[in-house]
N, C-alpha and C positions, 0 to 999 in steps of 0.2 A: 504494500500500500504506500505509494509514493506521494499521493496528493491528499490534501485535507478533505476534499470532496469524497474520495473513495473511503477514507477512514470513517467519516460520518455516515455515509450511505451503508457500507458493509457492517458497521457496528450496530446501527439500529436495525438493519435487516437481520443480523444474527440474533439480536435480542428478541425480536418478534418471532423468528423461527423457533428459538428455544422455548419461548412461551407456548407456542402452539404444540410443539412436540411433547413437552412435559404435560400439558393439559390432556392431550390424546392418550399418552401412556398411562397417566393416572386413571383416566376414565376406563381404559381397557383393563387395567389391573384391579380396580376396585368396583367395577360395575356389578350390579346384582346378578347372582347366579341362580336362575330358576330353571334347573335342568331336570332331566328324567329321574335322577336319583332321589330328589326330594319328593317328586310326584309319586314314585314307587313306594317310598317310605310312608308317605301319608296314606296311601291305599292299604298297604300292609298293616300299618298300625291300627287303622280303623277296623279292618277285618279281624285282626287278632284280639283287639280289645272287646269287640262284640262277642267273639267266641269265648274269651275268658269270662265275660260277664254271664253268658248263658250257661256255661258249665260250672263255674265256681262262684258265681255271684259277685257281690260288691268287692269282697276282699281280694279275689283273684284278679279282678279288673284293676284294683288299686295297685297290686304288686306289679302287674304288667306295665302300667303307665309310669310307675316310679322307676322301674328297671329301664324303660325306654329313655327316660330323662338322663339317667346315669350313663348309659351306653352311647347314645347319639346326641346328647346335650340339647335335646328339644323338649319343650313343655307342651304336653298335649292334654286336652280335656274332651270327653265324649259326653254328649247330652242326648236325652230321649226327647219324645215329642213335647213333653210337659216342661222342658228346660231344666231337668234335674241331671246333675252330673252323676254318671253311673258308678264311678269309683268311690263316691262319698267324700272326695277331697273338697276342700274349700277352693272354689274356682275364682279366677281373676275376673274383674269387671269386663275387660276387653273380650275374654272368651265367651261370656254370656251374651255380650253385645253381638258378636259375630255369629254365634249359634242361632240367635233370633233373627238373623238375616238383615241386620242393620249395618250400614257401612260405618267404618271408623274414620273420624277426621284425622288428617295427618298431624302428628305431634311436632310442634316447632322445635327445631334443634339444628345446630350447625355441625356438631361433632358426633353427638350420640342421638340420632333420630330413632323412631320406633322400628324395631326389627320387623321382618316380613312375616306375615301370618297366612297360613294355608287352611282352607276349609274344604270339607267333603261330606256328603250325606250318603247313607247306605241302609238298606232294609235288613232286618234280621233274617235268620235262616228260614223261619216259617213265614216270612213276609208280612207279619202282622204289626211290626214295630219299625220305626225309622229312627236311625241314630245319626248324629252329626258330630264330626270331630273338628276341633279348633286347635291348630298346631302352630306354635311359635318357633320359627327357625333360629338357630344361633346367629349372633351378629356377623361373625366372619369379617370379611373385608368391607361389608356394607356399613361398618361402624363409622367410616369416614365420609359417608354421603349425607348431605343435608336434605331438607324437604324437597320433594319432587325429583329426587335423584341427582341433585347438583353436586358435582365433585369438588367439594371445598378444598381438600388438600392440594389438588392440582392447581386450582386458582391461586392458593396461597404461595405454593412453590414457584409458580410462574411469575407472580408479582415480585417475590423476593429476588428471583434470578434476574429478571429484567432490571430491577432496581440496582442490583450489584453491578451489572454490565454498564448501565448508564452512569452510575457513580464513578467507576474507574475511567469511563470515556470522558466524562466532564473533568475529572482530575487531570487526566492526561493532556487534555486540550488547554485547560486554564493555567497549568503550571508554567509553561514557557511564556504565556501571555503575562502572568504576574511578574515574572523575571524581567520581561521587556518593559513593563510599566514601571517597575522600580528603577531600572536603568535610565528610563526617560526622565523620571522625576529627579534623579541625581544630576543628569546632564542639564536639565532646566535650572537647577539650583546653582549651577556653575562648576560642577565637578566634571571636568573634561576627561577624566580617566574612567568614567562610568562605561561599562560594557555589559551587554546582555549575557556574554559568556557562553554562547553556543559553539560547539565544535566546528572548526572551519573545514568541513567536508562538503562534498558536492551533493551528497544524499540528503534525504529529509523531505518534509512537506513544505507547504507555503509558509507556515509559521517559522520553520527553521530558516527558510530563505529570507524572511523578513528580519529575523534576529541577526543573521549574518550581514544583511544590508545595513542594519542599524549600527553594528559594530564598525563596519567600514566607514559609515558616515561620521560616527563619533571620533574615530581615529583621524579622519581627514580634518574635522573641525579642530581637534586638539593640535594637529600639526600647523594649521593656518593661524590659529590664535597665538600659539607659541612663537611662530615665525614673525607675526606682527609685533608682538611684545619684544622679541629679541631685536627686531629691526629698530624699533623706537629706542631701545636701550643702547644699542650699538651706536646709532646715529648721535644720540645725545652725548654719549661719552666721547665720541670722535670730535664733536663740535666744541667740547670744552677746551681742548688744547689750542686750536686756532683762536678761540675767543680770549683765552688768557694772553696769548701773544699779541692780539689786537689791543688789549688794555695796556700792555707794556708799551707798545708802539704809540698809543694815544698819549700816554704820559710823557714820552720823549718828544712827541710833536708839540705838546703844550709848552715845553721848555724852550723849544727852538722857534716857535712861531710868534707872529706879532698879533696885535689886536685885531687886524682885519680878518684873520682866520679863526678867531675865538668862537664865533657863532657856529661855524661849521664843525669845529671840534666838539662843541657842546651837543650838536645834533648827533654826531657819531657816538658820543658817550651815551646819549639817551637810547639810541637804537641798540647799542651793545648791552645796555642794562636790560632792555626789553628782551633781547635775545637770550641773555643769561637767565632771566626769569622764566622764559619759555622752556629752556632746556631743563631747568629744575622741575617745572611742572610735568614735562614729558617723562622725566625719570621717575617722579612720584607715581604718575599714571601707569607706567610700565610695571613698576613693582607691585602696584595694587592689582593689575590685571593678571599677572602670572603667579600671584600668591607669594611673592618674595617678601612682601611687607607683612610680617607676622605681628599680630596684635597681641600684646601681653595682657594677661588677665589680672590686671591690678585695679583696685578701686579708684575711681576718679569722681570728684565732686563736680557734677555738671553745672551747678549754679555758679560756681566760681569761674568756670570756663566761659559761660555766657556773659558774666559780668565783665571779665577781662576783654572779651571781644567787643562788647558794647562801648566800653571806655575808649579803646583804641579807635573804633569806628567813628565815635563822636568827634574825635580830634580830626580825622581825615575828612569828615563830612562838612567841616567848616569851609572848605575850599569851594563847595557848591552852595553855600548858604543853607545847608540842610542840618537836620538834627537827628539823633538816634535816641530813642527812648526804650528802656528795657523794663519789663514787669516780671520780677522774679519772686515768687512766694517763698516764705520761709519753710524749712523742712529739710529732710535728708534726701538729697537728690543724687545718691550714689549710683554710678554705672560702672561697668567693667570694660576696660580698654586702655588706650594710650591717650594721655591728655593732649600732647602736641598734635596728634592726628585729628582728634575731635575739635581742637581749637582751629586747625586749618579748614576742616569741613564747614564749621559754622561761619568762620570768617569769610570764606568764599561766597557764601550766600548773602551775608550782610554787605560785603563790598559790591556784589552784583546789584543789590537793592539800592545802595547809595549811587551807583553809576547811572541807573535808569529812572530813579524817582525824579519828580519835577523839582526845580529849584525852589527853596523856601518851604519845602514840606518836611515831614518827619517819618523816618523809618522806625517801625515798632517791632520790638522783639519780645515775645511772650514765652514763658516757660510754664507749662502746665502738665497735669497728669491726665492720661487718657482714661476715660471712664467706660469706653465701649469694648475694650480688649479684655480677654480673659486674664492675661498676664499684665502686671503693672508696667506701664510705659511712660516715659517722659517725652513730651512733645515740645520741640523748639520751633515756634512759628515766627517767620520773618515776613513782614508786610510792608510794601512800598506804595507810593502814590503815583506810579508811572502810568503808561498807557496799556499795560498788560500785554499778553501775547495771544495769537490766534489759538482757538481751542484744539486744532489739529497739531499744534506745535508743542503742546504742554509736555507730552511724553518724550519729545526729541530734545528737550533742553538739557538732558543729562547725558547726551551722546557726545563723544569727543569731537571737537572742532565744529560743533554745530552753532551757527549764528543766524539770527533772523534777518539781519541786514548787514551786508559786508561794509557798506559805508559807515553805518553806525558803529560797527566793530572797530574800524580804523580810527574813528574819532575818539572812542573810549579806550582804545588800546587793548581790548579783549580779543582772545583767539579761540574762545569756546572750550577751555579746559577746566575752568574753576568748578562749575557745577558737575562736570564728569568726575572730577576728583572727589567732590563731596559725596556723590552717589556711591562710588566704590568704597570710600572710607566708611560711610555709614553702614553699607552692606557687610563690610568686614567685621563690624561690631555687632552684627545680628539685628540691625535695624533696617529702616526703609525711609525713602524720601519721596515727596510728591509735590507738585506745583498746581495751584488753582488760581483762576482769575477771581478777583474780588468783585462783588456786586457794585460797590461804590467806586470801582476803578482801581487799577493797580494789580500787582501779583502777590500771592502769598505762597511761601514755600514752607512746608512742614517736614521736620526731621523727627522721626520716631526712633527712640532708643529704649531697649529693655532696662528697667530699673533693677537694682539688687533686691533680693527678697525682703530685707529689713528696711527698705527705703519707703518713707511715707511723708507726705506733705503735711506740714503743720498749718498754723494760721497764716493768712495772707498778709504780707507786709505792704507798706506803701511802695508804689512803683519806683524803681531806681531809675531816675531820669538824669541823663547827662546832657544838659542843654546850655548853650551859651546865653 
């Protein structure tokens, strides 16, 4: 069976065939046996009982019927025309009912139904009396038949057998699917080493081929991502050396040049500074992408980090006649991670808000606890008063080198790496970041970080505002 279609088709076919075969075999093995042996025994027993009664009376008829029960395991009762049992034994109700010519209703039962009953009437030797025998056959194989001759064991065995076949079929089919799903979830979470782990042989069904294709795809993705990160890392390192030599040459040029070239040298220094900052961001992004940036599991007070960022940002915002206001409630805001990396992640968002907010407005930073999550989370929200971004660009803001407007990027000096670094840094701390357009205008960026178990917010203090 090379294909999944054949496996499903033949497995269900085998299950149904097994069901039918077992049902037929059980019916044949346990069907009622009304053959000539029981008919001959009924006739012989009636004749001998009448003879014993005519020659020896009630006692001899009693002895004969008792001996018949011990030897052939059948219970027999013989009645005359008046309904009296000739052996003087206490007869069963079913025997009197049958001797009177009345049909017996079937006794309900799934495993132990009523045994088969045979009746026959015969005249005495002188022909003046009529006797009727009611004989109950031994259960034998019929003990397994329900009412109306339904073979219950066959049905039970067939149901159990088909259930077992279908169970193992479902297990066989879902086991590789579960492995493939687990590998897909790991790959979606950023683990590029995730593999379904199916043997790389040419045989197998469609699921096996799908797992092999997934492993090939995952290996290709891992190679491409690592090559991209390695390229960024190598280029950044290689650019550092000529940049360092450029700074040395720039210093020598300042010493030997006159006032007429000072403006050009300052421009060169500005562009070199921007290039140096870009290289640093590229190195940071490369380390975060390929997992080289290991986040230590040390407690960090998030409220102190937010406060330091807001104070530094307030000083920088004065150049655009803007302000930064922070709202930090009192309490234990401990998170696990690296303080410098968290500082950089939050600072990138705040600087981005200062860059695009309108002049004379205020950038607001709020630290609050998430009430909708099952686990305790700290939420750092940064809101500006700018023009916002299109709805279809909100998810693209955290992609490397993504900018809404190249002209605006050149004016502000941004290259589209700050928010990308923020997203990678927050994700490495087990958190997430998202951007939303504000109803009153502007953009709000939320950073969610898991709090330590013993972290809890206390009373809310007055907002920490750093305004000129």
